[in-house]
C-alpha positions as CSV (number, residue, x, y, z in Angstrom):
1,M,-15.0,-0.3,10.1
2,K,-14.0,-2.4,13.0
3,L,-10.6,-3.4,14.2
4,S,-10.1,-7.1,14.6
5,D,-7.2,-9.5,14.8
6,G,-4.8,-6.6,14.1
7,R,-6.4,-5.9,10.8
8,I,-8.9,-3.3,9.7
9,T,-12.0,-5.1,8.4
10,L,-14.3,-3.2,6.1
11,R,-17.9,-4.1,6.1
12,P,-19.2,-4.0,2.5
13,A,-22.9,-3.3,1.9
14,T,-23.6,-6.5,-0.1
15,P,-21.9,-9.8,-0.8
16,A,-21.0,-8.5,-4.3
17,D,-19.3,-5.5,-2.7
18,E,-17.4,-7.9,-0.4
19,E,-16.1,-9.8,-3.4
20,R,-15.0,-6.7,-5.2
21,L,-13.3,-5.3,-2.1
22,W,-11.4,-8.5,-1.7
23,E,-10.1,-8.2,-5.3
24,I,-9.1,-4.6,-4.8
25,L,-7.2,-5.3,-1.6
26,Q,-5.2,-8.2,-3.0
27,E,-1.5,-7.5,-3.1
28,P,0.6,-8.0,-6.3
29,E,2.6,-11.2,-6.2
30,I,5.8,-9.4,-7.0
31,V,7.0,-7.1,-4.2
32,R,8.5,-3.9,-5.6
33,W,11.2,-2.2,-3.6
34,W,12.4,0.4,-6.1
35,G,10.9,3.9,-5.7
36,H,9.3,4.1,-9.2
37,E,7.7,0.7,-8.8
38,A,6.4,1.6,-5.3
39,R,4.9,4.8,-6.7
40,E,3.2,2.9,-9.5
41,D,1.8,0.4,-6.9
42,L,0.6,3.3,-4.7
43,H,-1.2,5.1,-7.6
44,R,-2.7,1.8,-8.8
45,S,-4.1,1.2,-5.3
46,L,-5.5,4.8,-5.1
47,E,-7.2,4.3,-8.4
48,R,-8.6,0.9,-7.5
49,L,-9.9,2.1,-4.2
50,Q,-11.2,5.4,-5.8
51,V,-9.6,7.5,-3.0
52,D,-7.1,10.4,-3.0
53,H,-5.0,9.2,-0.1
54,L,-4.4,6.2,2.1
55,D,-4.5,6.3,5.9
56,L,-1.8,3.6,6.0
57,W,0.7,2.4,3.4
58,Q,3.1,-0.3,4.6
59,L,6.3,-1.8,3.3
60,H,6.1,-5.3,4.6
61,N,7.6,-8.7,4.0
62,L,11.1,-7.3,3.7
63,S,12.7,-10.6,4.4
64,D,16.0,-10.5,2.6
65,P,19.0,-8.2,3.2
66,I,19.0,-7.3,-0.6
67,E,15.4,-6.2,-0.3
68,W,16.2,-4.0,2.7
69,D,19.1,-2.5,0.8
70,T,17.0,-1.8,-2.2
71,A,14.0,-0.3,-0.3
72,L,16.2,1.9,2.0
73,S,18.7,3.0,-0.6
74,P,18.4,6.4,-2.5
75,G,15.6,5.9,-5.1
76,G,14.1,3.0,-3.1
77,A,10.6,2.5,-1.8
78,I,11.3,4.5,1.4
79,D,12.0,7.5,-0.8
80,A,8.7,6.9,-2.6
81,A,6.9,6.7,0.8
82,A,8.5,10.0,2.0
83,E,7.4,11.7,-1.3
84,A,3.9,10.3,-1.0
85,L,3.7,11.7,2.6
86,Q,4.9,15.1,1.4
87,N,2.3,15.1,-1.4
88,G,-0.6,14.1,0.9
89,L,-1.1,10.7,-0.7
90,V,-0.6,8.9,2.6
91,N,-1.3,10.1,6.1
92,P,1.5,10.3,8.7
93,L,1.4,7.8,11.6
Protein backbone atom coordinates (compact mmCIF):
# COMPACT_ATOMS: atom_id res chain seq x y z
CA MET A 1 0.00 0.00 0.00
CA LYS A 2 1.05 3.57 -0.49
CA LEU A 3 -0.42 6.79 0.79
CA SER A 4 -1.12 9.33 -1.91
CA ASP A 5 -3.37 12.34 -2.25
CA GLY A 6 -4.89 11.72 1.17
CA ARG A 7 -6.16 8.29 0.13
CA ILE A 8 -4.86 4.78 0.62
CA THR A 9 -4.13 3.30 -2.78
CA LEU A 10 -4.01 -0.47 -3.01
CA ARG A 11 -1.75 -1.99 -5.64
CA PRO A 12 -3.54 -5.01 -7.12
CA ALA A 13 -1.43 -7.79 -8.63
CA THR A 14 -3.10 -7.72 -12.06
CA PRO A 15 -5.37 -5.40 -14.09
CA ALA A 16 -8.22 -7.85 -13.45
CA ASP A 17 -7.59 -7.54 -9.70
CA GLU A 18 -7.62 -3.75 -10.05
CA GLU A 19 -11.02 -3.86 -11.77
CA ARG A 20 -12.45 -6.12 -9.05
CA LEU A 21 -11.01 -3.97 -6.25
CA TRP A 22 -12.61 -0.87 -7.76
CA GLU A 23 -15.99 -2.64 -7.78
CA ILE A 24 -15.58 -3.74 -4.16
CA LEU A 25 -14.67 -0.28 -2.90
CA GLN A 26 -17.54 1.55 -4.58
CA GLU A 27 -19.89 3.11 -2.10
CA PRO A 28 -23.62 2.58 -2.27
CA GLU A 29 -25.50 5.47 -3.84
CA ILE A 30 -27.79 5.75 -0.85
CA VAL A 31 -26.09 6.91 2.31
CA ARG A 32 -27.49 5.13 5.35
CA TRP A 33 -27.49 6.91 8.68
CA TRP A 34 -29.64 4.60 10.80
CA GLY A 35 -27.70 2.10 12.91
CA HIS A 36 -29.20 -1.07 11.44
CA GLU A 37 -28.48 0.17 7.92
CA ALA A 38 -24.92 1.16 8.81
CA ARG A 39 -24.34 -2.30 10.32
CA GLU A 40 -25.63 -3.95 7.16
CA ASP A 41 -23.29 -1.81 5.05
CA LEU A 42 -20.33 -2.64 7.32
CA HIS A 43 -20.98 -6.39 7.18
CA ARG A 44 -21.48 -6.24 3.41
CA SER A 45 -18.11 -4.46 3.08
CA LEU A 46 -16.38 -7.02 5.32
CA GLU A 47 -17.79 -9.85 3.19
CA ARG A 48 -16.90 -8.19 -0.11
CA LEU A 49 -13.35 -7.45 1.04
CA GLN A 50 -13.08 -10.91 2.65
CA VAL A 51 -11.68 -9.50 5.91
CA ASP A 52 -12.74 -9.74 9.55
CA HIS A 53 -12.22 -6.06 10.38
CA LEU A 54 -11.56 -2.66 8.82
CA ASP A 55 -8.71 -0.39 9.77
CA LEU A 56 -10.88 2.64 9.02
CA TRP A 57 -14.64 3.06 8.74
CA GLN A 58 -15.84 6.59 8.06
CA LEU A 59 -19.13 8.40 8.21
CA HIS A 60 -18.70 10.97 5.50
CA ASN A 61 -20.82 13.26 3.39
CA LEU A 62 -23.05 14.25 6.28
CA SER A 63 -24.21 17.41 4.56
CA ASP A 64 -27.67 18.01 5.94
CA PRO A 65 -28.71 18.75 9.55
CA ILE A 66 -31.30 15.96 9.35
CA GLU A 67 -28.55 13.49 8.38
CA TRP A 68 -26.46 14.65 11.36
CA ASP A 69 -29.45 14.27 13.69
CA THR A 70 -30.13 10.77 12.40
CA ALA A 71 -26.50 9.59 12.50
CA LEU A 72 -25.84 10.99 15.97
CA SER A 73 -29.16 10.10 17.59
CA PRO A 74 -29.67 6.93 19.67
CA GLY A 75 -29.89 4.05 17.23
CA GLY A 76 -28.02 6.02 14.58
CA ALA A 77 -24.90 5.20 12.62
CA ILE A 78 -22.61 6.48 15.39
CA ASP A 79 -24.04 3.84 17.73
CA ALA A 80 -23.35 1.20 15.08
CA ALA A 81 -19.77 2.49 14.80
CA ALA A 82 -19.28 2.29 18.58
CA GLU A 83 -20.68 -1.26 18.58
CA ALA A 84 -18.39 -2.25 15.68
CA LEU A 85 -15.41 -0.89 17.61
CA GLN A 86 -16.38 -2.85 20.75
CA ASN A 87 -16.78 -6.03 18.66
CA GLY A 88 -13.42 -5.63 16.92
CA LEU A 89 -14.93 -5.07 13.48
CA VAL A 90 -13.13 -1.73 13.13
CA ASN A 91 -9.85 -0.53 14.61
CA PRO A 92 -9.71 2.54 16.85
CA LEU A 93 -8.07 5.66 15.50
